[in-house]
C-alpha positions as CSV (number, residue, x, y, z in Angstrom):
1,M,-105.3,-106.4,44.8
2,E,-103.0,-108.4,42.4
3,K,-103.3,-112.0,43.2
4,M,-100.1,-113.5,44.4
5,R,-98.2,-116.0,42.4
6,Y,-96.6,-118.0,44.8
7,I,-97.8,-116.9,48.6
8,I,-101.3,-118.0,49.9
9,T,-102.7,-116.9,53.2
10,L,-104.2,-119.6,55.5
11,N,-107.8,-118.1,54.8
12,N,-107.4,-118.6,50.9
13,V,-106.1,-122.0,51.1
14,K,-108.9,-124.6,49.6
15,Q,-109.2,-128.3,49.9
16,S,-108.5,-128.4,46.1
17,D,-105.3,-126.6,46.3
18,L,-103.8,-129.9,48.1
19,G,-101.5,-130.6,45.4
20,S,-100.3,-127.2,45.4
21,V,-99.8,-126.7,49.3
22,G,-99.8,-130.0,50.7
23,F,-101.5,-131.8,53.6
24,R,-100.1,-129.8,56.3
25,A,-101.2,-126.4,55.0
26,V,-104.8,-127.8,54.1
27,D,-105.2,-129.3,57.5
28,L,-104.3,-126.2,59.4
29,T,-106.7,-124.3,57.2
30,V,-109.5,-126.6,57.9
31,L,-108.6,-126.1,61.7
32,R,-108.5,-122.4,61.5
33,E,-111.8,-122.2,59.6
34,K,-113.2,-124.1,62.6
35,G,-112.3,-121.6,65.0
36,L,-109.0,-123.3,66.5
37,N,-106.3,-121.0,67.3
38,I,-103.2,-121.0,64.6
39,P,-100.5,-118.8,64.6
40,L,-100.2,-116.2,62.0
41,S,-99.2,-118.1,58.7
42,F,-98.6,-117.9,55.1
43,V,-97.9,-120.8,52.6
44,I,-95.5,-121.0,49.6
45,N,-96.9,-123.1,47.1
46,N,-95.6,-125.8,44.6
47,Q,-95.2,-123.4,41.9
48,A,-92.1,-121.6,43.7
49,F,-90.5,-124.9,44.1
50,I,-90.9,-126.0,40.3
51,E,-89.8,-122.5,39.1
52,F,-86.7,-122.7,41.2
53,V,-85.8,-126.1,40.2
54,E,-86.3,-125.2,36.3
55,E,-84.3,-121.8,36.6
56,N,-81.4,-123.3,38.3
57,N,-81.1,-126.7,36.3
58,L,-81.4,-128.6,39.4
59,K,-83.5,-131.8,38.5
60,S,-80.5,-133.1,36.6
61,K,-77.7,-132.1,38.8
62,V,-79.9,-134.0,41.8
63,E,-80.4,-137.1,39.6
64,K,-76.6,-137.2,39.0
65,A,-75.8,-136.8,42.7
66,L,-78.3,-139.6,43.6
67,R,-77.0,-141.8,40.9
68,D,-73.2,-141.2,41.7
69,Y,-73.1,-141.0,45.4
70,E,-74.2,-143.2,48.4
71,P,-77.2,-141.7,49.9
72,E,-75.5,-139.7,52.8
73,E,-73.0,-138.3,50.3
74,A,-75.7,-137.7,47.9
75,Y,-77.6,-135.4,50.2
76,K,-74.8,-133.4,51.0
77,E,-74.0,-132.7,47.4
78,I,-77.7,-131.7,47.0
79,L,-77.7,-129.3,50.1
80,K,-74.6,-127.6,48.5
81,L,-76.7,-127.1,45.3
82,F,-79.9,-125.9,46.8
83,S,-77.8,-123.5,48.9
84,K,-76.0,-121.9,45.9
85,A,-79.0,-121.9,43.7
86,S,-80.7,-118.3,43.3
87,L,-84.2,-117.6,44.1
88,S,-86.0,-115.5,41.2
89,K,-86.8,-111.9,41.9
90,S,-90.6,-112.3,41.1
91,F,-90.8,-115.2,44.0
92,T,-88.7,-113.0,46.5
93,D,-90.4,-109.7,46.2
94,E,-93.6,-111.5,47.3
95,L,-92.0,-113.5,49.5
96,N,-90.3,-110.3,51.4
97,E,-93.6,-108.6,51.7
98,A,-95.2,-111.4,53.1
99,Y,-92.6,-112.1,55.6
100,D,-92.7,-108.1,56.5
101,S,-96.5,-108.6,57.4
102,L,-95.7,-110.9,60.0
103,T,-94.2,-108.1,62.0
104,I,-97.7,-106.5,62.3
105,D,-99.4,-107.1,65.8
106,T,-103.3,-106.9,66.0
107,G,-104.3,-103.2,66.7
108,A,-100.8,-101.5,65.2
109,S,-101.3,-98.0,64.6
110,A,-100.7,-96.6,61.1
111,S,-97.3,-95.3,62.0
112,A,-96.3,-98.6,63.0
113,I,-97.5,-100.4,59.9
114,L,-95.8,-97.7,57.6
115,S,-92.4,-97.8,59.6
116,K,-89.5,-100.7,59.6
117,W,-88.8,-102.2,62.8
118,D,-87.2,-105.5,63.8
119,F,-88.0,-108.9,61.9
120,P,-89.9,-111.5,63.5
121,F,-88.8,-114.9,64.3
122,A,-90.3,-117.6,62.2
123,N,-90.7,-121.5,61.6
124,V,-90.3,-122.8,58.2
125,M,-92.3,-126.3,57.7
126,R,-92.5,-128.5,54.7
127,S,-95.9,-129.4,53.6
128,P,-95.8,-132.2,50.8
129,S,-99.0,-133.2,48.7
130,Y,-98.3,-136.9,50.2
131,L,-99.3,-137.8,53.9
132,L,-95.5,-137.9,56.0
133,G,-95.0,-140.4,58.8
134,T,-97.0,-139.1,62.0
135,E,-93.8,-138.7,63.9
136,D,-91.7,-136.9,61.0
137,K,-90.0,-133.7,61.9
138,E,-87.5,-133.7,59.0
139,G,-87.7,-130.5,57.1
140,I,-89.0,-128.1,60.0
141,L,-86.6,-125.4,60.7
142,Q,-87.3,-122.9,63.6
143,N,-86.4,-119.5,64.9
144,I,-85.5,-118.0,61.4
145,K,-85.0,-114.3,61.5
146,G,-84.1,-111.9,58.6
147,I,-84.8,-111.8,54.9
148,E,-81.5,-113.5,53.8
149,I,-81.6,-116.1,56.7
150,L,-85.4,-117.0,55.5
151,H,-84.2,-117.4,51.9
152,G,-81.6,-119.8,52.8
153,A,-83.8,-121.7,55.2
154,I,-86.5,-122.2,52.3
155,K,-83.9,-123.9,50.1
156,L,-82.6,-126.1,52.8
157,V,-86.3,-127.1,53.6
158,W,-87.0,-127.8,49.9
159,A,-83.6,-129.8,49.6
160,S,-85.0,-132.0,52.6
161,I,-87.1,-133.9,50.3
162,Y,-84.1,-135.6,48.9
163,S,-83.0,-136.7,52.2
164,P,-81.9,-140.5,52.5
165,D,-85.1,-140.8,55.0
166,S,-87.2,-139.0,52.9
167,I,-86.2,-140.8,49.7
168,H,-86.5,-144.3,51.6
169,Y,-90.3,-143.3,53.0
170,R,-91.5,-142.7,49.6
171,Q,-90.1,-145.7,48.1
172,S,-91.5,-147.9,51.2
173,K,-94.9,-145.9,50.4
174,G,-95.0,-146.0,46.5
175,I,-95.1,-142.4,46.1
176,K,-93.4,-141.3,42.9
177,E,-92.5,-138.2,41.5
178,P,-93.9,-135.6,40.3
179,F,-95.3,-134.5,43.9
180,G,-96.2,-131.2,45.2
181,I,-94.4,-129.1,48.0
182,G,-95.6,-126.5,50.0
183,L,-93.9,-124.4,52.8
184,I,-95.8,-123.2,55.9
185,I,-94.3,-119.9,57.1
186,Q,-95.3,-119.2,60.6
187,K,-94.9,-116.3,63.1
188,M,-93.1,-118.0,66.5
189,K,-94.6,-116.8,69.5
190,K,-93.0,-116.4,72.9
191,I,-94.2,-119.1,74.9
192,K,-93.2,-121.1,78.1
193,Q,-95.1,-124.3,77.9
194,S,-95.8,-126.8,74.7
195,A,-97.7,-130.0,74.3
196,E,-98.0,-133.0,71.8
197,A,-101.5,-134.4,71.7
198,Y,-102.6,-137.7,70.0
199,S,-106.2,-138.4,69.1
200,Y,-105.4,-142.1,70.0
201,S,-103.3,-144.2,72.3
202,E,-101.1,-147.1,71.4
203,H,-103.8,-149.8,71.8
204,D,-107.1,-147.7,72.1
205,D,-108.7,-145.3,69.7
206,K,-111.0,-144.1,72.6
207,T,-108.2,-142.5,74.4
208,I,-106.3,-139.2,73.9
209,V,-102.7,-139.1,74.7
210,V,-101.3,-135.5,75.9
211,K,-97.4,-135.3,76.5
212,S,-96.5,-131.7,78.0
213,F,-93.4,-130.1,78.5
214,L,-91.8,-127.0,79.3
215,G,-90.5,-124.4,76.7
216,M,-90.7,-124.5,72.9
217,Q,-91.3,-127.4,70.5
218,D,-88.1,-129.6,70.2
219,F,-88.6,-129.8,66.0
220,S,-85.1,-128.6,65.3
221,F,-83.3,-130.6,67.8
222,E,-81.9,-134.0,67.0
223,N,-82.9,-135.4,70.3
224,E,-86.3,-134.8,71.5
225,I,-86.8,-133.7,75.0
226,L,-86.9,-136.0,77.6
227,G,-89.2,-136.1,80.8
228,K,-92.3,-135.1,79.1
229,D,-95.5,-135.3,81.3
230,Y,-98.0,-138.2,80.0
231,H,-101.5,-138.1,80.5
232,E,-104.3,-140.5,79.1
233,V,-107.9,-138.9,78.6
234,S,-111.2,-140.6,77.8
235,M,-112.2,-139.5,74.4
236,N,-115.9,-139.8,75.4
237,S,-116.1,-138.0,78.9
238,L,-112.8,-136.0,78.5
239,L,-111.8,-137.3,82.2
240,I,-108.2,-138.2,82.7
241,T,-107.9,-141.6,83.3
242,R,-103.8,-141.9,83.6
243,A,-101.4,-139.2,84.8
244,E,-97.6,-139.5,84.9
245,V,-95.6,-136.2,86.2
246,N,-92.0,-137.0,85.1
247,V,-88.6,-135.1,85.6
248,Q,-87.6,-132.7,82.7
249,E,-84.0,-131.8,83.0
250,Y,-83.7,-129.4,79.8
251,C,-86.0,-127.2,77.7
252,V,-85.9,-125.3,74.5
253,E,-85.6,-121.7,74.7
254,R,-84.2,-118.5,72.9
255,D,-80.9,-117.1,74.3
256,I,-81.7,-113.3,74.5
257,D,-78.1,-112.1,73.5
258,K,-77.5,-114.4,70.8
259,E,-81.2,-114.7,69.7
260,E,-80.6,-118.7,69.2
261,L,-82.4,-121.8,70.5
262,V,-80.6,-123.2,73.3
263,L,-81.4,-126.1,75.9
264,H,-81.8,-124.7,79.2
265,D,-81.1,-126.5,82.5
266,L,-84.6,-126.5,84.6
267,R,-83.0,-127.8,87.7
268,G,-85.8,-128.4,90.3
269,E,-88.7,-126.5,88.2
270,G,-88.6,-129.5,85.9
271,S,-90.0,-132.0,88.6
272,R,-93.4,-130.3,88.8
273,Q,-96.3,-130.9,86.6
274,K,-96.1,-128.9,83.3
275,L,-99.7,-128.1,82.9
276,D,-102.2,-128.5,85.0
277,D,-105.6,-130.6,84.7
278,K,-107.7,-128.3,83.4
279,Q,-105.3,-127.4,80.8
280,I,-104.7,-131.0,79.8
281,A,-108.5,-131.6,79.6
282,E,-108.8,-128.6,77.4
283,I,-106.1,-129.8,75.1
284,A,-107.8,-133.2,74.9
285,R,-111.2,-131.4,74.1
286,L,-109.3,-129.2,71.3
287,T,-107.8,-132.6,69.7
288,K,-111.2,-134.2,69.9
289,R,-112.7,-131.4,67.8
290,A,-109.9,-131.5,65.4
291,K,-110.1,-135.3,64.7
292,S,-113.9,-134.7,64.1
293,F,-113.0,-131.8,61.8
294,L,-110.4,-133.4,59.8
295,G,-112.0,-137.1,59.9
296,K,-108.8,-138.7,60.6
297,D,-106.6,-139.6,64.0
298,I,-103.9,-137.0,64.3
299,K,-101.1,-135.5,66.1
300,L,-101.2,-132.1,67.2
301,Y,-98.6,-129.9,68.2
302,F,-99.6,-127.1,70.6
303,E,-97.8,-124.1,72.2
304,I,-99.6,-122.4,75.1
305,K,-99.3,-118.5,75.6
306,D,-101.3,-116.7,78.2
307,D,-103.9,-119.5,78.4
308,F,-104.2,-119.4,74.7
309,K,-103.9,-123.0,73.0
310,Y,-102.2,-122.7,69.6
311,V,-101.9,-125.6,67.1
312,V,-98.6,-125.1,65.3
313,L,-99.0,-128.2,63.3
314,A,-101.3,-130.9,62.7
315,C,-100.3,-134.4,61.4
316,Q,-102.4,-137.1,59.9
317,R,-101.9,-140.6,61.5
318,M,-100.1,-143.0,59.0
319,G,-101.7,-146.4,59.4
320,G,-104.9,-147.5,61.4
321,I,-105.2,-148.2,65.0
322,R,-103.3,-151.0,66.6
323,R,-105.8,-154.0,67.0
324,V,-105.6,-156.0,69.5
325,A,-106.2,-160.0,68.7
326,E,-107.3,-162.2,71.5
327,E,-106.5,-165.8,71.7
328,T,-108.3,-168.0,74.1
329,E,-107.3,-171.1,75.4
330,E,-109.7,-173.2,78.1
331,A,-108.2,-174.2,81.5
332,V,-110.3,-176.3,83.8
333,V,-110.2,-175.6,87.7
334,Q,-112.2,-178.1,90.3
335,I,-114.1,-175.4,92.3
336,A,-115.9,-177.5,94.6
337,Q,-117.2,-181.4,94.8
338,G,-118.9,-182.1,91.6
339,R,-118.6,-178.8,90.1
340,E,-116.0,-177.2,87.5
341,K,-115.3,-173.9,86.0
342,V,-114.1,-173.2,82.6
343,V,-111.6,-170.1,82.5
344,E,-110.5,-168.5,79.3
345,H,-107.0,-167.4,79.1
346,K,-106.6,-164.3,76.7
347,R,-103.3,-163.3,75.4
348,E,-103.2,-159.8,73.5
349,L,-101.3,-159.4,70.1
350,I,-100.9,-156.1,68.9
351,V,-101.3,-155.7,65.2
352,E,-100.9,-152.3,63.1
353,G,-102.4,-152.2,59.8
354,A,-102.5,-155.9,59.1
355,E,-105.3,-157.8,57.1
356,E,-105.2,-160.8,59.2
357,E,-104.2,-161.6,62.8
358,P,-101.2,-163.7,63.4
359,F,-101.5,-166.7,65.9
360,E,-99.2,-168.1,68.5
361,L,-99.7,-170.5,70.7
362,P,-101.1,-169.1,74.2
363,K,-99.8,-169.9,77.4
364,I,-101.9,-172.5,79.4
365,L,-103.3,-171.6,83.0
366,D,-102.2,-173.7,85.7
367,S,-104.8,-174.7,88.2
368,E,-103.9,-171.9,90.9
369,E,-103.8,-169.1,88.3
370,A,-107.2,-170.2,86.8
371,K,-108.7,-170.2,90.6
372,A,-107.3,-166.9,91.4
373,K,-108.8,-165.8,88.0
374,V,-112.2,-167.2,88.9
375,L,-112.4,-165.6,92.5
376,V,-112.1,-162.2,90.4
377,E,-114.5,-163.0,88.1
378,E,-117.0,-164.9,90.2
379,P,-116.6,-163.7,94.0
380,F,-119.6,-165.4,95.2
381,L,-117.6,-168.9,94.7
382,A,-115.2,-167.7,97.0
383,E,-117.3,-168.8,100.3
384,E,-117.2,-172.5,98.8
385,L,-113.6,-172.3,98.6
386,G,-113.1,-170.9,102.2
387,Q,-111.4,-168.3,100.9
388,K,-111.9,-164.2,100.7
389,P,-112.9,-162.6,97.4
390,A,-110.1,-161.0,95.3
391,E,-110.3,-157.2,94.8
392,D,-110.7,-155.6,91.2
393,N,-107.9,-152.9,91.3
394,E,-109.5,-151.0,88.2
395,T,-108.0,-147.6,87.6
396,E,-110.8,-144.6,88.6
397,E,-111.0,-141.8,86.5
398,V,-109.9,-138.3,87.7
399,Y,-112.6,-136.0,87.2
400,V,-111.7,-132.7,85.7
401,P,-114.7,-130.4,85.5
402,L,-114.6,-128.8,82.0
403,E,-117.1,-126.5,80.3
404,E,-117.6,-127.0,76.4
405,K,-116.1,-123.7,75.9
406,A,-115.4,-121.0,78.1
407,P,-116.4,-117.1,76.9
408,E,-112.5,-116.1,77.2
409,E,-111.8,-119.1,75.0
410,E,-114.2,-117.9,72.3
411,V,-112.7,-114.5,72.3
412,A,-109.1,-116.2,72.0
413,E,-110.0,-117.9,68.9
414,A,-111.9,-115.0,67.3
415,K,-108.7,-113.2,67.9
416,V,-106.4,-115.5,66.2
417,K,-108.6,-115.4,63.1
418,K,-108.5,-111.9,62.6
419,E,-105.1,-111.9,63.2
420,V,-104.6,-114.2,60.1
421,N,-106.8,-111.6,58.1
422,L,-104.7,-109.1,59.1
423,L,-101.9,-110.3,56.9
424,E,-104.1,-109.6,53.9
425,E,-104.9,-106.1,55.2
426,V,-101.3,-105.2,55.5
427,L,-100.5,-106.2,52.0
428,K,-103.3,-104.2,50.5
429,I,-102.2,-101.2,52.9
430,K,-98.9,-101.4,51.4
431,E,-100.3,-101.2,47.7
432,V,-102.3,-98.2,48.6
433,I,-99.4,-96.4,49.9
434,E,-97.5,-97.1,46.6
435,R,-100.2,-95.9,44.6
436,M,-100.3,-92.7,46.7
437,E,-96.6,-92.2,46.1
438,E,-96.8,-92.5,42.4
439,H,-99.8,-89.9,42.4
440,A,-97.7,-87.5,44.4
441,L,-94.9,-87.6,41.9
442,N,-97.5,-86.9,39.0
443,N,-99.2,-84.2,40.9
444,N,-102.5,-86.1,40.7
445,H,-104.1,-84.5,43.4
446,E,-107.6,-85.8,43.0
447,S,-106.7,-89.5,42.8
448,Y,-104.1,-88.7,45.7
449,N,-107.0,-88.0,47.9
450,L,-108.9,-90.7,46.8
451,E,-106.2,-93.1,47.7
452,S,-105.7,-91.4,51.2
453,K,-109.4,-91.6,52.2
454,R,-109.3,-95.3,51.3
455,L,-106.0,-95.7,53.3
456,K,-108.0,-94.2,56.5
457,E,-110.7,-96.7,56.0
458,M,-108.3,-99.5,55.9
459,M,-106.5,-98.3,58.9
460,S,-109.5,-98.2,60.8
461,R,-110.6,-101.8,60.1
462,V,-107.0,-102.8,61.3
463,R,-107.4,-101.0,64.4
464,D,-110.9,-102.3,65.0
465,E,-109.7,-105.8,64.7
466,G,-107.3,-105.2,67.7
C-alpha cells in the first residue's frame, strides 16, 4: 500500500511525529496503545496545512489582516480568506478516502464495504505542536457530515489558530512561529452520557475529579452545560470522597430530522445522578492509568456507550498543581491553673506555578477560638475545663467495590483497538479493488485472479475482527 502523504492513522503516529501532528494526537495514540478505548480516528498532519497556505498565498494575506485590523476584525477577515481558499486534489483524494473508511463498522460484509452509504458524523479537533490551555475548546467542531462540509470544517479549524484568544495565548507563553498544527478527525458515536475527568483537584494532586452529565460533549457551544454532577475520588484507593448530584436542565443531542446538535430540555430527568458510583470509580481508574501512561496531569473527555468508556480527547495540564502555603501565628490560651497550650493558627494561600510563596499577615486567634481548637486536638484536656470533648466531623470515604479490570472491559478495549486497525484494512481493500478493475479492463485474467484471492483473504480478516 502506498504511504499517504497527509493522512496518518492513530496506530501509525509516533512520538517523533509530535511536530507534525501535535500533542493531542500523540497523547491519544499513547492511550490507544495502552488499551484505552479511543473512537475510530485519523490525523491530518502539518504538511497539509503548509501546502494549503503556500498554494493559496495565505501567509502574506494573514499578516496584512493582522497588521491592518483590530484583532476581532482581523480574525473575521482571516476566516473569509481560509473559507474561499481551495484544498489541493492530492490532499482531498487522501482525505475523502480516509473519511469514507469511517463508515465501515467492525465485522462489515464485503458487499457493505464495496457499496456506498450514508456518510458518518465526525469531530474535527485541532492538535498543535505546543500545549494548549487545559480548558481550551477552541478549534473543535462537532457533528460534521459529508465531504464538502468536512472540507469547510478543516479550513475553519486551521484558521482558528489566528483567533484573538489563540494569538494572545501564544504571545503570553512565548510561542513563536513556525509551529506544527495537526487535525484529529474522529468518528462520533451515538451516546447518552458524557464525563470530564481531571487527574487532580484544585488543591490536591492525590484527588481525581469527575464531572458527569447527560448528552454529548459541549465542545461547540459557547456556554458549557450547567448542572454537571461533581465527584472527588481518592487517587490511591479509588474511593469516592465527595459527591454532588446537581440539576442539569439541558443536554446536547442530535436532532433526528435536522441532523444538527441542539439543546434538549431534560425536565425532571436532569435531577437524577448522571452516572452511578461504579461508573464514576471506573472513569477515575482510567484517568489514573492515563496519567501514569502520559506522565503528566491531564483532563480527559469521556463518552459512555453501552458501558464502554471512550476517551474522546486528552489535554495535558498547563502549570503545576496549586500549592498550599501554610502561615502560622501563635496564640496562647490558658487551659487550667498553671498550664498553657500553644495553638498554631494556619491560613492557606493558593499559589499556582509560583517560585516563591507570598506572605500575608495571618489572623490572630482570640481566646475562645484557640480554646475550641484545643478541645478538638486534645480531647483529654476537656475534663480539666469541665467541657465535653469536641467531635471531629471528618468526611468518611464512600466505599465503591472495584475490580482492577473486568473481563468485559478487556473485550471492549480490544474491540476498539481492532476498530482503529480496520481503517487501514479498508484502504488496502479499496486499492486491491482498483487493481482488479484495471486487470479486468486489460483482460489480464491471471493478475485478476491473484488480486481476487488477496481480496478474499483481506475480507476474511475484517470479518474475523468483528
